[in-house]
PDBQT receptor file of N, H, CA, C and O in Angstrom, charges set to zero:
ATOM      1  N   MET A   1     278.852  67.963  62.908  1.00  0.00    +0.000 N 
ATOM      2  CA  MET A   1     278.367  68.557  61.690  1.00  0.00    +0.000 C 
ATOM      3  C   MET A   1     277.150  67.775  61.227  1.00  0.00    +0.000 C 
ATOM      4  O   MET A   1     277.026  66.578  61.488  1.00  0.00    +0.000 OA
ATOM      5  N   VAL A   2     276.269  68.454  60.547  1.00  0.00    +0.000 N 
ATOM      6  H   VAL A   2     276.370  69.426  60.335  1.00  0.00    +0.000 HD
ATOM      7  CA  VAL A   2     275.002  67.836  60.170  1.00  0.00    +0.000 C 
ATOM      8  C   VAL A   2     274.598  68.285  58.770  1.00  0.00    +0.000 C 
ATOM      9  O   VAL A   2     274.911  69.397  58.343  1.00  0.00    +0.000 OA
ATOM     10  N   ALA A   3     273.913  67.418  58.079  1.00  0.00    +0.000 N 
ATOM     11  H   ALA A   3     273.659  66.515  58.425  1.00  0.00    +0.000 HD
ATOM     12  CA  ALA A   3     273.322  67.777  56.782  1.00  0.00    +0.000 C 
ATOM     13  C   ALA A   3     271.814  67.637  56.914  1.00  0.00    +0.000 C 
ATOM     14  O   ALA A   3     271.304  66.546  57.168  1.00  0.00    +0.000 OA
ATOM     15  N   ASP A   4     271.105  68.742  56.740  1.00  0.00    +0.000 N 
ATOM     16  H   ASP A   4     271.519  69.628  56.533  1.00  0.00    +0.000 HD
ATOM     17  CA  ASP A   4     269.648  68.731  56.755  1.00  0.00    +0.000 C 
ATOM     18  C   ASP A   4     269.160  69.909  55.922  1.00  0.00    +0.000 C 
ATOM     19  O   ASP A   4     269.937  70.481  55.158  1.00  0.00    +0.000 OA
ATOM     20  N   SER A   5     267.904  70.278  56.051  1.00  0.00    +0.000 N 
ATOM     21  H   SER A   5     267.273  69.813  56.671  1.00  0.00    +0.000 HD
ATOM     22  CA  SER A   5     267.363  71.354  55.212  1.00  0.00    +0.000 C 
ATOM     23  C   SER A   5     267.972  72.720  55.534  1.00  0.00    +0.000 C 
ATOM     24  O   SER A   5     267.786  73.670  54.773  1.00  0.00    +0.000 OA
ATOM     25  N   HIS A   6     268.699  72.832  56.652  1.00  0.00    +0.000 N 
ATOM     26  H   HIS A   6     268.851  72.061  57.270  1.00  0.00    +0.000 HD
ATOM     27  CA  HIS A   6     269.317  74.095  57.038  1.00  0.00    +0.000 C 
ATOM     28  C   HIS A   6     270.839  74.086  56.898  1.00  0.00    +0.000 C 
ATOM     29  O   HIS A   6     271.476  75.136  56.987  1.00  0.00    +0.000 OA
ATOM     30  N   ALA A   7     271.415  72.922  56.683  1.00  0.00    +0.000 N 
ATOM     31  H   ALA A   7     270.898  72.070  56.611  1.00  0.00    +0.000 HD
ATOM     32  CA  ALA A   7     272.875  72.807  56.571  1.00  0.00    +0.000 C 
ATOM     33  C   ALA A   7     273.190  71.673  55.600  1.00  0.00    +0.000 C 
ATOM     34  O   ALA A   7     272.803  70.527  55.827  1.00  0.00    +0.000 OA
ATOM     35  N   PHE A   8     273.877  71.993  54.540  1.00  0.00    +0.000 N 
ATOM     36  H   PHE A   8     274.191  72.924  54.355  1.00  0.00    +0.000 HD
ATOM     37  CA  PHE A   8     274.193  70.974  53.552  1.00  0.00    +0.000 C 
ATOM     38  C   PHE A   8     275.527  71.302  52.898  1.00  0.00    +0.000 C 
ATOM     39  O   PHE A   8     276.109  72.359  53.140  1.00  0.00    +0.000 OA
ATOM     40  N   HIS A   9     275.996  70.395  52.080  1.00  0.00    +0.000 N 
ATOM     41  H   HIS A   9     275.523  69.536  51.883  1.00  0.00    +0.000 HD
ATOM     42  CA  HIS A   9     277.266  70.577  51.378  1.00  0.00    +0.000 C 
ATOM     43  C   HIS A   9     277.068  70.150  49.925  1.00  0.00    +0.000 C 
ATOM     44  O   HIS A   9     276.384  69.167  49.642  1.00  0.00    +0.000 OA
ATOM     45  N   ALA A  10     277.667  70.892  49.024  1.00  0.00    +0.000 N 
ATOM     46  H   ALA A  10     278.223  71.691  49.253  1.00  0.00    +0.000 HD
ATOM     47  CA  ALA A  10     277.570  70.568  47.598  1.00  0.00    +0.000 C 
ATOM     48  C   ALA A  10     278.855  70.992  46.904  1.00  0.00    +0.000 C 
ATOM     49  O   ALA A  10     279.573  71.867  47.385  1.00  0.00    +0.000 OA
ATOM     50  N   TRP A  11     279.137  70.361  45.766  1.00  0.00    +0.000 N 
ATOM     51  H   TRP A  11     278.554  69.649  45.375  1.00  0.00    +0.000 HD
ATOM     52  CA  TRP A  11     280.245  70.797  44.931  1.00  0.00    +0.000 C 
ATOM     53  C   TRP A  11     279.752  70.967  43.516  1.00  0.00    +0.000 C 
ATOM     54  O   TRP A  11     278.645  70.538  43.193  1.00  0.00    +0.000 OA
ATOM     55  N   VAL A  12     280.549  71.583  42.666  1.00  0.00    +0.000 N 
ATOM     56  H   VAL A  12     281.448  71.931  42.929  1.00  0.00    +0.000 HD
ATOM     57  CA  VAL A  12     280.210  71.805  41.260  1.00  0.00    +0.000 C 
ATOM     58  C   VAL A  12     281.013  70.815  40.429  1.00  0.00    +0.000 C 
ATOM     59  O   VAL A  12     282.207  70.629  40.663  1.00  0.00    +0.000 OA
ATOM     60  N   GLU A  13     280.367  70.186  39.468  1.00  0.00    +0.000 N 
ATOM     61  H   GLU A  13     279.397  70.337  39.278  1.00  0.00    +0.000 HD
ATOM     62  CA  GLU A  13     281.062  69.304  38.534  1.00  0.00    +0.000 C 
ATOM     63  C   GLU A  13     281.078  69.982  37.172  1.00  0.00    +0.000 C 
ATOM     64  O   GLU A  13     280.030  70.349  36.642  1.00  0.00    +0.000 OA
ATOM     65  N   VAL A  14     282.281  70.146  36.605  1.00  0.00    +0.000 N 
ATOM     66  H   VAL A  14     283.132  69.848  37.037  1.00  0.00    +0.000 HD
ATOM     67  CA  VAL A  14     282.427  70.817  35.321  1.00  0.00    +0.000 C 
ATOM     68  C   VAL A  14     283.609  70.218  34.560  1.00  0.00    +0.000 C 
ATOM     69  O   VAL A  14     284.709  70.078  35.096  1.00  0.00    +0.000 OA
ATOM     70  N   GLU A  15     283.357  69.874  33.319  1.00  0.00    +0.000 N 
ATOM     71  H   GLU A  15     282.464  69.988  32.884  1.00  0.00    +0.000 HD
ATOM     72  CA  GLU A  15     284.380  69.333  32.422  1.00  0.00    +0.000 C 
ATOM     73  C   GLU A  15     285.217  68.234  33.079  1.00  0.00    +0.000 C 
ATOM     74  O   GLU A  15     286.444  68.235  32.978  1.00  0.00    +0.000 OA
ATOM     75  N   GLY A  16     284.543  67.297  33.752  1.00  0.00    +0.000 N 
ATOM     76  H   GLY A  16     283.546  67.296  33.834  1.00  0.00    +0.000 HD
ATOM     77  CA  GLY A  16     285.221  66.140  34.330  1.00  0.00    +0.000 C 
ATOM     78  C   GLY A  16     285.921  66.384  35.652  1.00  0.00    +0.000 C 
ATOM     79  O   GLY A  16     286.685  65.534  36.108  1.00  0.00    +0.000 OA
ATOM     80  N   HIS A  17     285.677  67.530  36.279  1.00  0.00    +0.000 N 
ATOM     81  H   HIS A  17     285.056  68.221  35.909  1.00  0.00    +0.000 HD
ATOM     82  CA  HIS A  17     286.290  67.853  37.565  1.00  0.00    +0.000 C 
ATOM     83  C   HIS A  17     285.223  68.187  38.602  1.00  0.00    +0.000 C 
ATOM     84  O   HIS A  17     284.147  68.683  38.267  1.00  0.00    +0.000 OA
ATOM     85  N   ALA A  18     285.536  67.911  39.855  1.00  0.00    +0.000 N 
ATOM     86  H   ALA A  18     286.410  67.509  40.127  1.00  0.00    +0.000 HD
ATOM     87  CA  ALA A  18     284.723  68.349  40.980  1.00  0.00    +0.000 C 
ATOM     88  C   ALA A  18     285.437  69.536  41.609  1.00  0.00    +0.000 C 
ATOM     89  O   ALA A  18     286.641  69.480  41.858  1.00  0.00    +0.000 OA
ATOM     90  N   ILE A  19     284.695  70.616  41.866  1.00  0.00    +0.000 N 
ATOM     91  H   ILE A  19     283.716  70.663  41.664  1.00  0.00    +0.000 HD
ATOM     92  CA  ILE A  19     285.253  71.809  42.496  1.00  0.00    +0.000 C 
ATOM     93  C   ILE A  19     284.386  72.133  43.708  1.00  0.00    +0.000 C 
ATOM     94  O   ILE A  19     283.176  72.330  43.590  1.00  0.00    +0.000 OA
ATOM     95  N   ASP A  20     285.016  72.185  44.856  1.00  0.00    +0.000 N 
ATOM     96  H   ASP A  20     285.999  72.026  44.952  1.00  0.00    +0.000 HD
ATOM     97  CA  ASP A  20     284.305  72.458  46.096  1.00  0.00    +0.000 C 
ATOM     98  C   ASP A  20     284.757  73.820  46.618  1.00  0.00    +0.000 C 
ATOM     99  O   ASP A  20     285.857  73.954  47.154  1.00  0.00    +0.000 OA
ATOM    100  N   PHE A  21     283.910  74.816  46.458  1.00  0.00    +0.000 N 
ATOM    101  H   PHE A  21     283.017  74.707  46.022  1.00  0.00    +0.000 HD
ATOM    102  CA  PHE A  21     284.250  76.169  46.879  1.00  0.00    +0.000 C 
ATOM    103  C   PHE A  21     284.171  76.344  48.391  1.00  0.00    +0.000 C 
ATOM    104  O   PHE A  21     284.671  77.334  48.925  1.00  0.00    +0.000 OA
ATOM    105  N   MET A  22     283.548  75.393  49.087  1.00  0.00    +0.000 N 
ATOM    106  H   MET A  22     283.142  74.588  48.653  1.00  0.00    +0.000 HD
ATOM    107  CA  MET A  22     283.429  75.482  50.535  1.00  0.00    +0.000 C 
ATOM    108  C   MET A  22     284.598  74.829  51.265  1.00  0.00    +0.000 C 
ATOM    109  O   MET A  22     284.769  75.053  52.463  1.00  0.00    +0.000 OA
ATOM    110  N   ALA A  23     285.406  74.028  50.572  1.00  0.00    +0.000 N 
ATOM    111  H   ALA A  23     285.267  73.846  49.599  1.00  0.00    +0.000 HD
ATOM    112  CA  ALA A  23     286.486  73.288  51.222  1.00  0.00    +0.000 C 
ATOM    113  C   ALA A  23     287.421  74.169  52.057  1.00  0.00    +0.000 C 
ATOM    114  O   ALA A  23     287.784  73.768  53.163  1.00  0.00    +0.000 OA
ATOM    115  N   PRO A  24     287.824  75.346  51.580  1.00  0.00    +0.000 N 
ATOM    116  CA  PRO A  24     288.714  76.170  52.409  1.00  0.00    +0.000 C 
ATOM    117  C   PRO A  24     288.078  76.612  53.723  1.00  0.00    +0.000 C 
ATOM    118  O   PRO A  24     288.793  76.997  54.648  1.00  0.00    +0.000 OA
ATOM    119  N   LEU A  25     286.758  76.565  53.825  1.00  0.00    +0.000 N 
ATOM    120  H   LEU A  25     286.177  76.252  53.073  1.00  0.00    +0.000 HD
ATOM    121  CA  LEU A  25     286.062  76.975  55.047  1.00  0.00    +0.000 C 
ATOM    122  C   LEU A  25     285.908  75.830  56.042  1.00  0.00    +0.000 C 
ATOM    123  O   LEU A  25     285.459  76.048  57.168  1.00  0.00    +0.000 OA
ATOM    124  N   PHE A  26     286.277  74.605  55.639  1.00  0.00    +0.000 N 
ATOM    125  H   PHE A  26     286.642  74.428  54.725  1.00  0.00    +0.000 HD
ATOM    126  CA  PHE A  26     286.103  73.451  56.516  1.00  0.00    +0.000 C 
ATOM    127  C   PHE A  26     286.887  73.623  57.815  1.00  0.00    +0.000 C 
ATOM    128  O   PHE A  26     286.421  73.200  58.873  1.00  0.00    +0.000 OA
ATOM    129  N   THR A  27     288.061  74.233  57.753  1.00  0.00    +0.000 N 
ATOM    130  H   THR A  27     288.439  74.577  56.893  1.00  0.00    +0.000 HD
ATOM    131  CA  THR A  27     288.859  74.478  58.956  1.00  0.00    +0.000 C 
ATOM    132  C   THR A  27     288.046  75.256  59.991  1.00  0.00    +0.000 C 
ATOM    133  O   THR A  27     288.022  74.893  61.167  1.00  0.00    +0.000 OA
ATOM    134  N   ASP A  28     287.385  76.323  59.552  1.00  0.00    +0.000 N 
ATOM    135  H   ASP A  28     287.404  76.618  58.597  1.00  0.00    +0.000 HD
ATOM    136  CA  ASP A  28     286.585  77.139  60.466  1.00  0.00    +0.000 C 
ATOM    137  C   ASP A  28     285.425  76.343  61.062  1.00  0.00    +0.000 C 
ATOM    138  O   ASP A  28     285.158  76.429  62.261  1.00  0.00    +0.000 OA
ATOM    139  N   ALA A  29     284.744  75.575  60.224  1.00  0.00    +0.000 N 
ATOM    140  H   ALA A  29     284.962  75.506  59.251  1.00  0.00    +0.000 HD
ATOM    141  CA  ALA A  29     283.603  74.776  60.697  1.00  0.00    +0.000 C 
ATOM    142  C   ALA A  29     284.064  73.718  61.701  1.00  0.00    +0.000 C 
ATOM    143  O   ALA A  29     283.396  73.491  62.711  1.00  0.00    +0.000 OA
ATOM    144  N   ALA A  30     285.190  73.075  61.433  1.00  0.00    +0.000 N 
ATOM    145  H   ALA A  30     285.733  73.259  60.613  1.00  0.00    +0.000 HD
ATOM    146  CA  ALA A  30     285.706  72.043  62.338  1.00  0.00    +0.000 C 
ATOM    147  C   ALA A  30     286.066  72.652  63.694  1.00  0.00    +0.000 C 
ATOM    148  O   ALA A  30     285.778  72.061  64.734  1.00  0.00    +0.000 OA
ATOM    149  N   GLN A  31     286.689  73.820  63.686  1.00  0.00    +0.000 N 
ATOM    150  H   GLN A  31     286.923  74.300  62.841  1.00  0.00    +0.000 HD
ATOM    151  CA  GLN A  31     287.055  74.470  64.947  1.00  0.00    +0.000 C 
ATOM    152  C   GLN A  31     285.819  74.881  65.739  1.00  0.00    +0.000 C 
ATOM    153  O   GLN A  31     285.815  74.773  66.965  1.00  0.00    +0.000 OA
ATOM    154  N   GLU A  32     284.773  75.348  65.064  1.00  0.00    +0.000 N 
ATOM    155  H   GLU A  32     284.776  75.436  64.068  1.00  0.00    +0.000 HD
ATOM    156  CA  GLU A  32     283.531  75.717  65.752  1.00  0.00    +0.000 C 
ATOM    157  C   GLU A  32     282.900  74.516  66.439  1.00  0.00    +0.000 C 
ATOM    158  O   GLU A  32     282.232  74.664  67.462  1.00  0.00    +0.000 OA
ATOM    159  N   GLU A  33     283.111  73.318  65.878  1.00  0.00    +0.000 N 
ATOM    160  H   GLU A  33     283.654  73.197  65.047  1.00  0.00    +0.000 HD
ATOM    161  CA  GLU A  33     282.548  72.093  66.455  1.00  0.00    +0.000 C 
ATOM    162  C   GLU A  33     283.489  71.455  67.475  1.00  0.00    +0.000 C 
ATOM    163  O   GLU A  33     283.182  70.402  68.033  1.00  0.00    +0.000 OA
ATOM    164  N   GLY A  34     284.644  72.097  67.719  1.00  0.00    +0.000 N 
ATOM    165  H   GLY A  34     284.894  72.952  67.266  1.00  0.00    +0.000 HD
ATOM    166  CA  GLY A  34     285.599  71.554  68.687  1.00  0.00    +0.000 C 
ATOM    167  C   GLY A  34     286.424  70.407  68.144  1.00  0.00    +0.000 C 
ATOM    168  O   GLY A  34     287.014  69.652  68.917  1.00  0.00    +0.000 OA
ATOM    169  N   LEU A  35     286.477  70.261  66.822  1.00  0.00    +0.000 N 
ATOM    170  H   LEU A  35     285.998  70.875  66.195  1.00  0.00    +0.000 HD
ATOM    171  CA  LEU A  35     287.261  69.192  66.214  1.00  0.00    +0.000 C 
ATOM    172  C   LEU A  35     288.708  69.631  66.038  1.00  0.00    +0.000 C 
ATOM    173  O   LEU A  35     289.029  70.809  66.195  1.00  0.00    +0.000 OA
ATOM    174  N   ALA A  36     289.560  68.703  65.718  1.00  0.00    +0.000 N 
ATOM    175  H   ALA A  36     289.299  67.746  65.590  1.00  0.00    +0.000 HD
ATOM    176  CA  ALA A  36     290.983  68.979  65.534  1.00  0.00    +0.000 C 
ATOM    177  C   ALA A  36     291.209  69.993  64.418  1.00  0.00    +0.000 C 
ATOM    178  O   ALA A  36     290.380  70.133  63.518  1.00  0.00    +0.000 OA
ATOM    179  N   ARG A  37     292.311  70.683  64.482  1.00  0.00    +0.000 N 
ATOM    180  H   ARG A  37     292.984  70.569  65.213  1.00  0.00    +0.000 HD
ATOM    181  CA  ARG A  37     292.696  71.644  63.445  1.00  0.00    +0.000 C 
ATOM    182  C   ARG A  37     292.913  70.898  62.139  1.00  0.00    +0.000 C 
ATOM    183  O   ARG A  37     293.617  69.890  62.090  1.00  0.00    +0.000 OA
ATOM    184  N   VAL A  38     292.305  71.405  61.098  1.00  0.00    +0.000 N 
ATOM    185  H   VAL A  38     291.734  72.224  61.138  1.00  0.00    +0.000 HD
ATOM    186  CA  VAL A  38     292.392  70.804  59.765  1.00  0.00    +0.000 C 
ATOM    187  C   VAL A  38     293.082  71.811  58.855  1.00  0.00    +0.000 C 
ATOM    188  O   VAL A  38     292.711  72.985  58.863  1.00  0.00    +0.000 OA
ATOM    189  N   PRO A  39     294.082  71.389  58.061  1.00  0.00    +0.000 N 
ATOM    190  CA  PRO A  39     294.737  72.350  57.165  1.00  0.00    +0.000 C 
ATOM    191  C   PRO A  39     293.741  72.956  56.175  1.00  0.00    +0.000 C 
ATOM    192  O   PRO A  39     292.854  72.261  55.678  1.00  0.00    +0.000 OA
ATOM    193  N   ARG A  40     293.889  74.244  55.893  1.00  0.00    +0.000 N 
ATOM    194  H   ARG A  40     294.609  74.808  56.297  1.00  0.00    +0.000 HD
ATOM    195  CA  ARG A  40     293.026  74.923  54.929  1.00  0.00    +0.000 C 
ATOM    196  C   ARG A  40     293.506  74.541  53.522  1.00  0.00    +0.000 C 
ATOM    197  O   ARG A  40     294.655  74.796  53.162  1.00  0.00    +0.000 OA
ATOM    198  N   ARG A  41     292.633  73.941  52.746  1.00  0.00    +0.000 N 
ATOM    199  H   ARG A  41     291.699  73.734  53.038  1.00  0.00    +0.000 HD
ATOM    200  CA  ARG A  41     292.983  73.500  51.397  1.00  0.00    +0.000 C 
ATOM    201  C   ARG A  41     291.842  73.769  50.433  1.00  0.00    +0.000 C 
ATOM    202  O   ARG A  41     290.682  73.883  50.829  1.00  0.00    +0.000 OA
ATOM    203  N   MET A  42     292.193  73.866  49.173  1.00  0.00    +0.000 N 
ATOM    204  H   MET A  42     293.135  73.773  48.852  1.00  0.00    +0.000 HD
ATOM    205  CA  MET A  42     291.166  73.959  48.137  1.00  0.00    +0.000 C 
ATOM    206  C   MET A  42     290.866  72.542  47.653  1.00  0.00    +0.000 C 
ATOM    207  O   MET A  42     291.626  71.614  47.930  1.00  0.00    +0.000 OA
ATOM    208  N   PHE A  43     289.764  72.377  46.934  1.00  0.00    +0.000 N 
ATOM    209  H   PHE A  43     289.147  73.131  46.709  1.00  0.00    +0.000 HD
ATOM    210  CA  PHE A  43     289.395  71.061  46.418  1.00  0.00    +0.000 C 
ATOM    211  C   PHE A  43     288.994  71.207  44.964  1.00  0.00    +0.000 C 
ATOM    212  O   PHE A  43     287.943  71.764  44.646  1.00  0.00    +0.000 OA
ATOM    213  N   GLN A  44     289.834  70.705  44.097  1.00  0.00    +0.000 N 
ATOM    214  H   GLN A  44     290.688  70.253  44.355  1.00  0.00    +0.000 HD
ATOM    215  CA  GLN A  44     289.549  70.638  42.662  1.00  0.00    +0.000 C 
ATOM    216  C   GLN A  44     290.197  69.365  42.169  1.00  0.00    +0.000 C 
ATOM    217  O   GLN A  44     291.421  69.282  42.067  1.00  0.00    +0.000 OA
ATOM    218  N   ARG A  45     289.373  68.366  41.861  1.00  0.00    +0.000 N 
ATOM    219  H   ARG A  45     288.379  68.434  41.944  1.00  0.00    +0.000 HD
ATOM    220  CA  ARG A  45     289.901  67.045  41.524  1.00  0.00    +0.000 C 
ATOM    221  C   ARG A  45     289.192  66.468  40.311  1.00  0.00    +0.000 C 
ATOM    222  O   ARG A  45     288.004  66.723  40.111  1.00  0.00    +0.000 OA
ATOM    223  N   PRO A  46     289.908  65.686  39.490  1.00  0.00    +0.000 N 
ATOM    224  CA  PRO A  46     289.265  64.987  38.380  1.00  0.00    +0.000 C 
ATOM    225  C   PRO A  46     288.277  63.944  38.927  1.00  0.00    +0.000 C 
ATOM    226  O   PRO A  46     288.595  63.200  39.855  1.00  0.00    +0.000 OA
ATOM    227  N   LEU A  47     287.097  63.906  38.348  1.00  0.00    +0.000 N 
ATOM    228  H   LEU A  47     286.838  64.510  37.595  1.00  0.00    +0.000 HD
ATOM    229  CA  LEU A  47     286.095  62.929  38.796  1.00  0.00    +0.000 C 
ATOM    230  C   LEU A  47     286.578  61.499  38.594  1.00  0.00    +0.000 C 
ATOM    231  O   LEU A  47     286.149  60.598  39.315  1.00  0.00    +0.000 OA
ATOM    232  N   ALA A  48     287.461  61.275  37.629  1.00  0.00    +0.000 N 
ATOM    233  H   ALA A  48     287.810  62.007  37.043  1.00  0.00    +0.000 HD
ATOM    234  CA  ALA A  48     287.992  59.934  37.372  1.00  0.00    +0.000 C 
ATOM    235  C   ALA A  48     288.808  59.406  38.554  1.00  0.00    +0.000 C 
ATOM    236  O   ALA A  48     289.030  58.199  38.650  1.00  0.00    +0.000 OA
ATOM    237  N   GLU A  49     289.259  60.286  39.455  1.00  0.00    +0.000 N 
ATOM    238  H   GLU A  49     289.078  61.266  39.377  1.00  0.00    +0.000 HD
ATOM    239  CA  GLU A  49     290.034  59.871  40.623  1.00  0.00    +0.000 C 
ATOM    240  C   GLU A  49     289.156  59.557  41.837  1.00  0.00    +0.000 C 
ATOM    241  O   GLU A  49     289.674  59.216  42.900  1.00  0.00    +0.000 OA
ATOM    242  N   MET A  50     287.827  59.668  41.688  1.00  0.00    +0.000 N 
ATOM    243  H   MET A  50     287.406  59.945  40.824  1.00  0.00    +0.000 HD
ATOM    244  CA  MET A  50     286.915  59.405  42.784  1.00  0.00    +0.000 C 
ATOM    245  C   MET A  50     287.051  57.950  43.238  1.00  0.00    +0.000 C 
ATOM    246  O   MET A  50     287.206  57.054  42.409  1.00  0.00    +0.000 OA
ATOM    247  N   LYS A  51     286.995  57.718  44.532  1.00  0.00    +0.000 N 
ATOM    248  H   LYS A  51     286.870  58.446  45.206  1.00  0.00    +0.000 HD
ATOM    249  CA  LYS A  51     287.165  56.390  45.121  1.00  0.00    +0.000 C 
ATOM    250  C   LYS A  51     285.851  55.876  45.701  1.00  0.00    +0.000 C 
ATOM    251  O   LYS A  51     284.923  56.641  45.961  1.00  0.00    +0.000 OA
ATOM    252  N   GLY A  52     285.800  54.567  45.896  1.00  0.00    +0.000 N 
ATOM    253  H   GLY A  52     286.554  53.945  45.685  1.00  0.00    +0.000 HD
ATOM    254  CA  GLY A  52     284.711  53.964  46.642  1.00  0.00    +0.000 C 
ATOM    255  C   GLY A  52     285.020  54.072  48.125  1.00  0.00    +0.000 C 
ATOM    256  O   GLY A  52     286.171  54.303  48.496  1.00  0.00    +0.000 OA
ATOM    257  N   LEU A  53     284.023  53.911  48.979  1.00  0.00    +0.000 N 
ATOM    258  H   LEU A  53     283.088  53.724  48.678  1.00  0.00    +0.000 HD
ATOM    259  CA  LEU A  53     284.202  54.062  50.423  1.00  0.00    +0.000 C 
ATOM    260  C   LEU A  53     285.332  53.182  50.952  1.00  0.00    +0.000 C 
ATOM    261  O   LEU A  53     286.118  53.632  51.786  1.00  0.00    +0.000 OA
ATOM    262  N   ASP A  54     285.430  51.949  50.489  1.00  0.00    +0.000 N 
ATOM    263  H   ASP A  54     284.792  51.583  49.812  1.00  0.00    +0.000 HD
ATOM    264  CA  ASP A  54     286.466  51.043  50.985  1.00  0.00    +0.000 C 
ATOM    265  C   ASP A  54     287.852  51.338  50.405  1.00  0.00    +0.000 C 
ATOM    266  O   ASP A  54     288.827  50.692  50.790  1.00  0.00    +0.000 OA
ATOM    267  N   GLU A  55     287.953  52.305  49.485  1.00  0.00    +0.000 N 
ATOM    268  H   GLU A  55     287.161  52.830  49.173  1.00  0.00    +0.000 HD
ATOM    269  CA  GLU A  55     289.238  52.655  48.875  1.00  0.00    +0.000 C 
ATOM    270  C   GLU A  55     289.855  53.929  49.459  1.00  0.00    +0.000 C 
ATOM    271  O   GLU A  55     290.993  54.272  49.137  1.00  0.00    +0.000 OA
ATOM    272  N   ILE A  56     289.113  54.623  50.311  1.00  0.00    +0.000 N 
ATOM    273  H   ILE A  56     288.189  54.345  50.573  1.00  0.00    +0.000 HD
ATOM    274  CA  ILE A  56     289.612  55.864  50.913  1.00  0.00    +0.000 C 
ATOM    275  C   ILE A  56     290.718  55.486  51.891  1.00  0.00    +0.000 C 
ATOM    276  O   ILE A  56     290.471  54.779  52.868  1.00  0.00    +0.000 OA
ATOM    277  N   SER A  57     291.955  55.962  51.628  1.00  0.00    +0.000 N 
ATOM    278  H   SER A  57     292.156  56.536  50.835  1.00  0.00    +0.000 HD
ATOM    279  CA  SER A  57     293.056  55.563  52.495  1.00  0.00    +0.000 C 
ATOM    280  C   SER A  57     294.085  56.655  52.756  1.00  0.00    +0.000 C 
ATOM    281  O   SER A  57     294.939  56.493  53.628  1.00  0.00    +0.000 OA
ATOM    282  N   GLN A  58     294.026  57.758  52.023  1.00  0.00    +0.000 N 
ATOM    283  H   GLN A  58     293.333  57.890  51.315  1.00  0.00    +0.000 HD
ATOM    284  CA  GLN A  58     295.037  58.797  52.217  1.00  0.00    +0.000 C 
ATOM    285  C   GLN A  58     294.448  60.182  51.972  1.00  0.00    +0.000 C 
ATOM    286  O   GLN A  58     293.405  60.313  51.331  1.00  0.00    +0.000 OA
ATOM    287  N   PRO A  59     295.120  61.220  52.484  1.00  0.00    +0.000 N 
ATOM    288  CA  PRO A  59     294.632  62.587  52.236  1.00  0.00    +0.000 C 
ATOM    289  C   PRO A  59     294.490  62.852  50.740  1.00  0.00    +0.000 C 
ATOM    290  O   PRO A  59     295.375  62.511  49.955  1.00  0.00    +0.000 OA
ATOM    291  N   GLY A  60     293.390  63.454  50.358  1.00  0.00    +0.000 N 
ATOM    292  H   GLY A  60     292.672  63.732  50.996  1.00  0.00    +0.000 HD
ATOM    293  CA  GLY A  60     293.121  63.747  48.952  1.00  0.00    +0.000 C 
ATOM    294  C   GLY A  60     292.161  62.751  48.314  1.00  0.00    +0.000 C 
ATOM    295  O   GLY A  60     291.547  63.066  47.295  1.00  0.00    +0.000 OA
ATOM    296  N   ASP A  61     292.015  61.542  48.893  1.00  0.00    +0.000 N 
ATOM    297  H   ASP A  61     292.514  61.286  49.721  1.00  0.00    +0.000 HD
ATOM    298  CA  ASP A  61     291.019  60.600  48.386  1.00  0.00    +0.000 C 
ATOM    299  C   ASP A  61     289.626  61.189  48.633  1.00  0.00    +0.000 C 
ATOM    300  O   ASP A  61     289.405  61.860  49.641  1.00  0.00    +0.000 OA
ATOM    301  N   PHE A  62     288.705  60.942  47.728  1.00  0.00    +0.000 N 
ATOM    302  H   PHE A  62     288.885  60.397  46.909  1.00  0.00    +0.000 HD
ATOM    303  CA  PHE A  62     287.362  61.469  47.911  1.00  0.00    +0.000 C 
ATOM    304  C   PHE A  62     286.343  60.542  47.287  1.00  0.00    +0.000 C 
ATOM    305  O   PHE A  62     286.660  59.745  46.404  1.00  0.00    +0.000 OA
ATOM    306  N   MET A  63     285.110  60.659  47.763  1.00  0.00    +0.000 N 
ATOM    307  H   MET A  63     284.853  61.306  48.480  1.00  0.00    +0.000 HD
ATOM    308  CA  MET A  63     283.991  59.876  47.233  1.00  0.00    +0.000 C 
ATOM    309  C   MET A  63     282.782  60.779  47.116  1.00  0.00    +0.000 C 
ATOM    310  O   MET A  63     282.720  61.831  47.753  1.00  0.00    +0.000 OA
ATOM    311  N   ARG A  64     281.847  60.382  46.324  1.00  0.00    +0.000 N 
ATOM    312  H   ARG A  64     281.897  59.528  45.807  1.00  0.00    +0.000 HD
ATOM    313  CA  ARG A  64     280.613  61.140  46.136  1.00  0.00    +0.000 C 
ATOM    314  C   ARG A  64     279.648  60.837  47.238  1.00  0.00    +0.000 C 
ATOM    315  O   ARG A  64     278.544  61.380  47.259  1.00  0.00    +0.000 OA
TER     316      ARG A  64
């Protein structure tokens, strides 16, 4: 997967939450790239729960 002027990822921040409308499509993108099957999930999380890179340790952890 790549992020450039033709492929990027973004989420919406509203009232202290991050909402990623593309998250449910990640399964399809991962399969197209030959990556392991990823469960289809939505992403709506309080920004206060955001972690630093060295704190990511379990499913659901996220960073900006």
